[in-house]
LUMTI-210950 format. One record per residue: residue in one letter; x, y, z of N, C-alpha, C in turn. Coordinates in pm, whole numbers, plus 50000, padded with zeros to 5 digits. Layout:
BEGIN
AXYZXYZXYZ;...
***
This chain:
BEGIN
X595887702964701596447706664813595377715264905;X595177712165044594307720765115595027725965236;X594227734665294594797743165417595217733365521;X594707720865526595037711865638596357705065620;X597067705965496598257697365466599527703465497;X599487716565551600767721165588600847720765742;X602137715365778602387713265905602657725565975;X602117729766107602517742466166603867742366214;X604467755266233605827755966241605937767566363;X606937766666446607187775266551607727787166483;X607117801066513607627812166447608547819066533;X609137831866469610337838666530609777845866646;X610737848566735610607857066867610277871466823;X609037875566858608847890266833608937900866946;X609737895967044609937902467163610757915367141;X611717915667053612697924967029612247936066919;X612697946066923612467956966807613327952166679;X612667953866574613327950566455614157960866393;X615147957466327616147966866264615837968466119;X614627960566061614297962965930613917975565892;X614337980665761613927993265711612427994165695;X611788005465703610348004965692609908011565558;X610398004465462609798007265327608707999265265;X608047990265356606937984065320605897985265438;X604697984465406603627984465511602797969965500;X603307959765528602557945565501601477944865589;X600617936365537599607931465625599987924465753;X599367922665867599747918765993599707904165992;X600607895965913600597882465914602137879665885;X602577869565962603967864965948603807849965894;X604537847965787604217834965718605377826665745;X605257812465752606487805465774606527793465689;X605317788165636605437775065548604357779865427;X604467771165310603777771565215603567759165108;X602597757965055602557746964959601417749064861;X601747750164732600687753164625600037766164650;X598777766964681598087779964685597967783364835;X598407776064917598217776365072599447781865140;X599277789865241600417794265324599947793165474;X600877792565576600597789965710601487800465789;X600997806065899601547814465974602207806466100;X602797813366192603557806866311602697800466399;X601437803666397600337797866495599587785666428;X600087782866305599467772466227598127775566149;X597787787966151596607792266069596957792265915;X596147786065830596257785265697595567797265627;X596167801265519595647812665440595637808965288;X594897813865211594787809665076595407822865008;X596367819564934597177831164853596717834964730;X595957845464710595347850964594596167862464546;X597407863664588598317873164527599667867164447;X600067855864498601017848464418602257857064386;X602697863764497603827872464482603907881664369;X602817887264329602667895764199603017889564086;X602607875964087602927865063976604127860163969;X604987861364071606327855364090606017840764121;X604907836964178604487823864211603437818464131;X603557820364005602427815163912602267799563923;X603137793563954603317778063985602997773564118;X602537782464211602487781464353603687780464430;X603517778364563604617777064664605177762764657;X606547762664625607197749264643606687740564545;X606467744564416606117734264320607207721864308;X606677710064305607747699564338608797699064220;X608337700664093609387699763991610457710963993;X610007723264034610937735764058611747732864166;X611177727164296611947726364417613087713464365;X612807703764298613577693064270614667697864188;X614447707164087615527712264010616507722064099;X615917728964178616757737564265617687728064364;X617027717964421617857710164521619047702464434;X618717697264317619727690264235620767700264196;X620537713364158621637721664129622397725264239;X621647726864365622457730364469623627720864521;X623537709164475624337697264497625507698464390;X625437707564279626457707564175627277720564187;X626467731064140627177744664121626087755864128;X626347766564215625547778064231625827789864159;X627137792564144627597804064087628997803864003;X629227810663897630477811363857630787825463828;X629757834363816630047847363759629977845563609;X629887857663535629937856263412631237857163340;X632457856463429633607855563389633947841463331;X633057831463371633217819963306631747814563252;X631967803763173630737798863118630257786363226;X629057782363215628547770163291627757761263185;X627477750463223626827741163146625407744363116;X624487751963185623217754163169622937767563108;X623717776163087623697789363030623117790862901;X623797784262788623337782562671622057775462652;X622067765362728620817756362731619517765362775;X619777774062885618647782262930618387791262818;X619277798662750618987809162654618347802262532;X618867790962494618187784262375616737779762394;X616457774362521615047768862556614137781062570;X614647790962638613607803262642613397810662502;X614507809462429614097815062308613357809062207;X613297794462228612397786662149611187787962193;X610807788462325609427791462395608767802362333;X609627813462316608977827162280609147828462131;X609807821562052610007824661914608687826561848;X607627817961867606407821161794605677834861808;X606297841661924605567854561963606417867861931;X607747865761911608697876661885609767872661813;X610697879461766611977877161698612947874361824;X612917862361877613807858661981615147852961965;X615867862161897617337860461862618137859061957;X617947866462057619237867062178618277869262311;X618997862662404618497863062547619597869162630;X619267878362704620127884562782619597883462955;X620267874063025619967870363159620197880863253;X619317882963342619597892963459618967886063563;X618757894863687618127888663811616647895063849;X616517908163853615337911963897614527919263772;X613267920763793612427926163676613027940163658;X613237949363754613847962963722615187963263649;X616077952763660617217951863589617057947563443;X616077940663430615617937763269615097948563223;X614367957763286614027970563220615037980663197;X615917981363302617117989263274617987984163153;X618017971263142618827965563038618237968562904;X616797967862897616197971362770616307985862733;X616367995562845616378009262825617978011662764;X618848005362825620288008062773620368002862622;X619887990662610620077985262471619387994362364;X618067998162395617268007062309618098020562272;X618678026262382619318037862364620688035362272;X621278026462300622738023062231622218020162085;X621248010762075620838008561935620408020461857;X619688028361909619378042861854620478051161820;X621588050661880622728059561862623598052161740;X623788040261767624748031861673624068027661544;X622808025961555622148018861427621098029961371;X620118034761447619248044161397619868058061357;X620858060361424621508073161404620898086661463;X620418083761578619918094561673621068102361718;X621198115161719622138123461778622518118661920;X623898120361958624358117862070623478124762196;X623128114962289622328120362408621038126762381;X620378123962267619078130062240617978119862222;X618378106562261617378095162251616138098462349;X614928095162293613648095162392613078082762379;X612378078862481611598065762498610168070862545;X609088066762473607828069362528607188059262606;X606698063962715606088054162803604628058962849;X603988051662928602618054662971602408057763115;X601528066263143601208070763266600728058963353;X600788059663476600438049063579601268036963555;X602418037263481603168026763462603828020263588;X604328008463582605208003163694606117994963619;X607337998263614608347991463562609667987663660;X609447990463779610657989563869610748001663962;X611778002564054611918012764144613418018964145;X614268016664034615448022764023615268037863986;X616398046464018616108060263996615898064263838;X616518057063746615908059063620614488055863581;X614028044363639612678040463610611808048763686;X611978053963816611028062163870611068075863813;X611998079563742612028091563677610888094663584;X610378082363525609038082763442607878077463502;X607948076763640606788071863713605778083263727;X604508079363736603558090163770602918087463922;X603568077463978602988074864122603828084164214;X603278094764290603948101864370604878093664472;X604268083564534604988076564631606338069864567;X606198064364447607388059364392608438069464341;X608008081564306608748091664258609358103664336;X608468108364411608888121064486609978119164574;X610938130064587612138128164682613178120564632;X613238117164484614288108164441615098115764313;X614678128064301615298135864192616848138964234;X617558144764130617098148364011616838136163920;X615918138663814615438126163733615968125063604;X616228114363566616748109163445616048115963327;X616448122263240615748127563111615638117063019;X614798120862906614748112562789613478103662778;X612508106162859611158100362870609918108262849;X609018103762764607838110962734606708103462787;X605858108862862604848100662932603628104162867;X602598094462832601408097162748600398088562837;X599108092762822598078082862886598058069962827;X597808060562901597928048362885596438043662815;X596658036962696595478033062611595098042762512;X595688055262498595458065562414596408065062297;X595888057762189596938054962071597198068462001;X596358077961995596658090761927597608097562012;X597498099462137598608105862221599858098062199;X599958084662207601198078062189601838082962046;X600978083261959601568084561812602158099461793;X601508108861873601968121661872603158125961937;X603678115162035604738118062125605868110962061;X605808103761947606948095961869607398105861756;X608798107961761609288115261650610748108861606;X611478116861547612858110761475613748107961607;X613568112061716614478110161823614118098161922;X612998092861868612178081261965613038068361925;X613568062162029614308049862012613288037462037;X612448041262128611518029362178610168034362232;X609218025762234607938028462322607978016562414;X607888019062542607888009162643606648008162710;X605857996462706604527995962771604387984062833;X603457982562926603027969862984601807966462908;X601567953762864600427949962783599247949262868;X599277947462990598397949663110599117955463213;X598547968163254599227974463364598767967763509;X599797960163573599547953663693599287961463817;X600297968463858600247977063971599357987963972;X598917992663846597968001863829596617997563874;X596417983763875595197976963911594727969063800;X595527962363736595097952663630594357959063526;X594877970663463594337977163343594557971863202;X593457968263149593637960563023593197973162908;X594127974862822594057986162730592937984362633;X592427992762555591367990662451591807981862350;X591057974362281591297967462177591937975162068;X592897969061996593717977261894594887985961954;X594947989262084596037997462119597477991662103;X597747980162126599047974462113599377974061967;X598337969361887598757970061736598897983561707;X598137994461739598508007561704599848011961756;X600308008461864601748010861912602708004661817;X602477991261776603447984361684603437994361541;X602227997161515602258004061373603178017461370;X602908025461483603628037461516605168035361513;X605478026161572606918021861594607388017361454;X606818010761383607318005261254607288019061159;X606298027661168606418041161090607618049161118;X608038049761248608988059461278610388051361299;X610438038661280611738030761300612118030161445;X611178029661525611428028061677611148013961710;X611638009361832611367996361891610147996561991;X609397985261979608327983162075608827974162177;X608947978462309609307970762418608077968362495;X607767955662527606697950162604607227944762744;X606687950562851607297945562984606207936363029;X606717923463015605687911563051606217905863195;X606877913263272607307908363395606187902163479;X605127910163491603867904763567603027897363463;X602757902763355601747896463250602167884063192;X603517880963192603957871063092603897856663186;X604287846963103604497832963148603237827363214;X602107829663135600957821263177599977829963224;X600167839563301599067847663379597737851563311;X597937856563184596717859163114596077849463029;X596607836463037596077826462958596747824062841;X597837829862823598907826962697600147829662765;X601367824362678602607826762733602997839762762;X602647848262666602807862662673601417868862649;X601217880962727600057887362708599837893462564;X600917896462490600867901962373600467894162265;X600357879862298599787869762185598457874062184;X597527876362279596257878762277595827891062188;X596787900962165596667912162082597217908361942;X597867897961927598427893961799599537904361752;X600447908961859601417919161854602677913361873;X603767915361781605017909461811605987921761842;X606537921361973607407931862015608797930061956;X609487939961964611127937761932611787933262041;X611477937162159612127932862293610917928862393;X611137919262475610207918062575611107916362710;X610597919762805611297919562956610427908663029;X611227899163085610527888763173611187888363307;X610387883963410610947882363544610057873263639;X609927877963759608977872163849608857855363817;X607707852363745607487836963739608677828763674;X609657836763602610667829663548611517822763655;X611577827663768612347822563874611457812963970;X610167809963924609377800364004609107803764159;X609347816164198609217820564327610297814664423;X611387810764348612647804664424613787811864430;X614117817164317615337827264288614817837764203;X615427848064214615357860264127615757856163986;X615027856263877615537854063758614827863063659;X615647871363572614807879163473615647877663346;X615077883463229615757883863097615067893163019;X615837897162926615427905662802615647896362674;X614567894462607614607885562498614107895062360;X614787892062254614217899162134615377899762022;X615267909861949616157909861815617447911661841;X618187902161762619647901861782620437915061733;X619997923861639620537935261608620497946461719;X619507944561816619187954661927620107949462048;X619787937662095620647933562203622087930862176;X622377929062054623867926962001624737939962011;X624097951262041624897964862055625417963062196;X624977954762294625647951662426626827944662414;X627937949162404629247940062379629937939962511;X631057930062519631657928062644632187941162720;X631777943362826632277954062905631117965462904;X630077964762819629157974862826628077972562917;X627757959162954626487957863034626877944763105;X626407940463217626657928263289625997928263411;X626217914163482625477912663606626417900363666;X626917900763789627577889563860626707878363866;X625407879363894624657868263925623687864163805;X623717873963694622607871763594622997858363510;X622167849263508622267836563435623167828563519;X622957828563650623777819863743623397804563726;X624007794063761623657780463742622287778263815;X622167780963932620857778864012619737786163946;X619897799163912618797804463853618437797563706;X619457792263632619137785963497618367773663529;X618777766363659618217753363658616697754563693;X616317764563782614887766663812614227772463672;X614937782063618614187787663509613977775463395;X614707767363381614587754763277613397747563328;X613327744563470612017737163513610867746063479;X610897759063492609747767563460609367765263322;X610387767863221610027763763087609527750763043;X610037740263130609227727063112607747727963138;X607357734363245605957737063272605267744363173;X605757753263119605097761763027605047756062889;X605987748862862605907740262714604677733162688;X604007727262796602907718462801601707727062743;X601607740062787600427747262780599547745962875;X599647736262971598517733263074598237746363144;X599247752163199598977764863293598327775863204;X598857777163089598107787863008596437784162983;X596157772362970594827768462952594047767963082;X594767766163192594227766163336593807780263357;X594637790063321594467803663349593367808963275;X593107805163152592087809363071590537802563121;X590777789663172589627784163209589007790663351;X590107790663442589757794763584589657809063575;X590227816763473590107831463468588707835163416;X587917826163334586547828863296585707827763395;X586157817963492585137816063618585387827263704;X586617831963735586877842363820586157855163779;X586257859563648585717870863607584087870463608;X583577859063571582147856663593581607858163728;X582437853663836581897855063977582097870164016;X583177875963962583377890164003582267898063954;X581867896763835580977903263751579447903363850;X579197890063901578007889763978578157898864109;X579317900764162579617910964291579237924064240;X579797927664118579457941964059577927941764051;X577287932363990575897933763956575167935364089;X575717928864198575017927864330575077940964383;X576097949464346576297963464400577547961764513;X577957950364523579137948664626580537955264590;X580627955464456581847961964408581477972664298;X582377983364290582067994264196582447988964047;X583357981364049583787975063916584867962863939;X585117955663824586177945663819586667945063651;X587897940063659588437940163522589557930063530;X589947925863422591267917563392591217908563287;X592187899363290592347888663180593027878063232;X592617865463193593037852263263592857852863401;X593937848263473593707845563610594207856863693;X593497868263651594367882163696593137890963690;X592797899063815591797908663830592117919263909;X591587930763867591547942463960590147945864000;X589797946564131588427950064177588417963264249;X587347971364221587337984864277586237984664399;X586697989064503585677989464639585038002864629;X583928002964669583068014264682583638022764799;X584118034864795584578042864898583818043065016;X582328042764984581408042865109581678030665181;X582128019965129582278006865205583818008565284;X584708013365209586028014465264587088014165160;X588408013465226589628013765111589918000365077;X590868000164983591447986164946592067978965039;X592737989565121593527982865236592497975965344;X591437983465375590437977565465589757964465415;X589667963765275589157950965225590157940465234;X591607944565215592637935265233592567927565379;X592527938565484592337935165617591177926965650;X590197929565600588947920565619588957906265563;X589797905465451589917892265389591127885165463;X592157891565522593067885465606592387880165726;X591447885965778590817879865896589897867065858;X589667866265726588987853365683589947843965616;X591247846965629592267837465592592357838865443;X592357847065377592557849865243593477862065205;X594547860765136595667869365121595577878364991;X595297890864986595417898564857596027911164894;X596237920464797596967932964823596287943864755;X596107956964810595497968364757596537974764693;X596057983864595596897992064529595988005664485;X596688016164480596108030364443594728032764518;X594668030564663593518034764732592438024564740;X591698023364633590398016264638590378003864560;X591608000264505591627988664421592367975964485;X591887965364461592537952664531592657943364400;X593957937264400594397927564296594167913464348;X593657905464244593497891864259594437884864162;X595387876664206596247867864112596637856164176;X595877847164181596267834464247597357825464169;X597897817664221598657807164157597977801364043;X598527798763927597797791863810597347777763851;X598067773263946597687758063999596637758264093;X595967769264134594927769164250593827759064188;X593277751864300592077743764264590927751264256;X589937748064169588647756464139587937756264283;X587897746464356587067746664487587757756764573;X589147759064579589827768164663589507782364622;X589617783764477589287796964430587867802564471;X586907792864461585457796164496585497798464638;X586137791064743586237795464868586727809264894;X587657812564832588167825864843587307837764794;X586657834064683585667844064628584377846264721;X584087834764778583007834464885583517842665004;X584737841365049585097849665154585127863165113;X585527867564988585257882264934583977886564941;X582947879564903581497883364919581097885065051;X581547877065132581087877965277581797889465356;X582977892965305583627904565362582987918465318;X582587917765196581937929165132580637932365204;X579947920565209578417921965278578657925465421;X579737922165496580317923265622579427928865732;
***
């Protein structure tokens, strides 16, 4: 796919004031069409997508197999609610469990819609398991989390965020969480005690700037959870489903969590699909009436997610993320060596790059790249994330990195 293959489309009328709430500060581009790794605005200008919807678009825009699955299901059935079963629900759960079984005890699958819902579900399951199975006194359960985490934006989740923008002004905050420095295994071990029902971590912190923990960190977290009879919950909503060069990022560390949360790429960039997958004795504490979702596991979501699983079962996308990821990190290292970047880090087809404050902010670099028809997004002031679709052509990736170098030389 190239930038010339997307037909231009007439855009909306911007002459009136919008009623849209201002909870985002997007880059000044209005997109109307997309295919693969390319997007087009209302004027027909093509842009290379190096963000991929924060990994929701791991398979690119409008992947043919995913679109075909959605179209076929739209002609059959879109929603039943969980008051009734449908013909794809058990198939989805079985196929997802089989995909993940080599990497964790994938006994049960609990489908939801958004990533935040999956995390909330995991928190609820861990707490109830702690009370009914582990024997933690009522309302005394604690969960250990890491600073600079990003697990969603619900009131419970922002209660343990250390990002002032996400947290401030939304109290009173939900108790029961202990925050420790990410990557510090000793601090994590010191925070775990008999009340701890779970340790909740991102194998790679995405929103924080693609922070990869030190070698052995996840294994140390697994060991301390085993020592204290606590659950290890890994949030793979951004890192999972091919992004790091493996189906799950935890594979790279050789660590098996008790629960994993999935989202984003599971819906192929078409519909919101999330899930919690893991131990049957943990998810089994959520009995009828204790947790649910009207749209969770709906037929349309299952149809698209099954097509996503088809894509992942071949291993092609994981291998592509490894190969192109090596190339990406090699080229970014050259920019660091040249003094154009302060630093870069990441794994697979996923990177965080740090801009020299003397050059400007991450937002300024994002705007400079927008002017060069490359789409990225800044985070935490001086950092920019790069996460193209796993289907991107190497020549297109190189073109985007050429634009990055040119913008920095500016």
